[in-house]
Steps between C-alpha positions, in 0.01 A plus 500: 500500500356333206304683222239339279294642215151359520325482162132519582201484288141568627205393301181703569188296387116547503398130568129442469325193641463213262748667252812297593626417152439857373690637805793266441519604131517864589753441763731314244443785252622744762801286582593478133567882516802406716636272222453773239728726705750225605412532854577200739316532824612290795178552679138518337231590735113467437218645715287327784274248323693586191297275266177439649329833592425599854143549606398141608210494740475139610698172543297335234572792257886493545558135545512434114794753480710373797806298428784334704825675519691259289259417225199645307462785259662760744806293555525414126469859389761615756730214398473585141601862561794398727625248242470744202679790683719305731388699798287490815129532436263626792137448442207554725238227500214332695651188665338180617675302758416156643658393818663165505412448859132612520408492124347847552473730202624852564491796257759769495583834329849410395806589297730254346866546415630290210875494419662477155477114507133519542505382872297656781749656741259689722128520565359787710147517619331830594506575861251796536177440312284746331120491503475333152746219620277413792198474275638187337645334799866604479705402795766707660870394448549304821862598538476870408747698307815317409843554335655301225808535284548549136830452305635773257833551330753743661576797293762667720699429822688742717766484761446223759254316282583156360631569152421152372116527578317456165152493661336638819189408681254792559274499801147548363153522611142505351202706615187465308277819487314498842827398678609851467210629692435474872365158590118495435510881491493466871860482617656828588599687179847567613593142561604467139517117538626408172751771449626444858543134403701614215733720717530248778597206263728711278296436189661653180249410240141556572237359257134614514239337261187691541127556397492850655195712464470859368296737720229495236397145621207445713587256778314341797682743731375796289414781742396769249143621475245334270541789251867465496479119434244552221744754341787240512290227347383737230859586420587134480215431263609788290859371485387152399309662207775738388800257549368151470845368515505565874260208558540313167884497422615357168820441313428791287493758765763766575784394736714709725866421430758660734846352430702830533735441790566875531127589535392567859162578650431869601463552870186638651423589864189341644362850553500563120188428290608170339174380348205689385138389556507268200720204424691658210857522366542115488854515405599683820534335834262529787715727726253492785560125526866533424548727789301288725708202413805691594362596813447156598865447473573772765752287682734524187447878460723780626300750719601773735357356822696179546737635755215623708312174464820301593526682833130444572520130420811401687303400810296258286801338345657459853166339624498268205858377589422445861202296401716303252283617213631516154619847417335627193458846360220752568430748219848411360670599827717220654659434837839592344425814305227751393466352155566142454503510126756781469787424254307204376307449171205309369301456172125495504311354202124556483303313231145625510207397269285756317161511356139469619314201637123488551328834543681635809878398490757720334870379553773745523780367272798721536739219554853634587855431610650700801824513672528580869858644526563526864636851476464756779400842360394661837670742739375717758423783250367289219151511383277223624501204259158370407385139497430487133661501153670828572727347744850482361577168679278309263587512123209468259653305217196458286123445494242384255169678458183427708282366226700334221660162495876516433849391600763706702863396488779644702862404574553593882833493694475347850778487758542206728 
């Protein structure tokens, strides 16, 4: 077994449309906090559309902001960060791609990975599109979820591991925001497509750039009454007046700086009241969303019912084998055992944006770092484990607040 210590920095930004230079300046100001404290991240992660803003409504509106994956202002910024900190930089951006064969222009919601030498080492395109993506003509990733490797130095080796290994390649995957949800909100909720991919492909480092919404937002899918929608819109208008930095961030605003490796996020069960009717306590995470994100990684969570599920699913796994189908997990259950993730571990890094765009969109912030530890806490007499932040098989290593730009830094041990 090999152990590594991942040094991770997550930058939470409030990018507004047509404010790229301003956003870059605030990002650099936040990154300089690491230098002041002599912190040396190996991985710096920015949100989905980290520099551009998110609410584009047409192809004509977004096209001026799109760039190729190896040149343009997005690449230049990521390269600058990687060179300066000698690290990997992960940045979400609107990508344009022209096919060499057909000359067709395609637009994607993408994330680039730039290494310390300033070279593009991976480019992931969002697989599951949100409504806003479809408004500007975003195309789905034609190959779906995929795995890639990032190289990090070894901190410790144990018996049986090669003692002369200085670096190790870590199986990694990127999921962008909607990728965590059921496909088009139409697939069965319990398919857990992305987290099942993580389990089936033995991914150890999970990276999620996001522009995830707070429940105060009013969306196309809103099913509330007209009165409830008006109340939401009134509250958003009130927020914009009381806290103008939510929609007009500047370099003079207050930042959330969380660099204390010993500071963890308090757990809250989903049944607890985690958010009042108003969007307040901006320095605290949106635990309603934190619990939902953890729920979407059910295959990596320890729960009491797996032995029962395993017995019920055995016939399905046998049928798959007889049909020469690829054997994959179901709810984290595999053909071989009730919990395929048991005795494994993985790190989840979620970089979500914050702030308000337009008159109806409030982003949830609450960027965080989590560790799924693969430990079995159950027995026949144990209290049922819940699928939220109270589950001991996920460690909440730190979060930023829901409303403020900021930076989160943690050093996390990962076993391979």
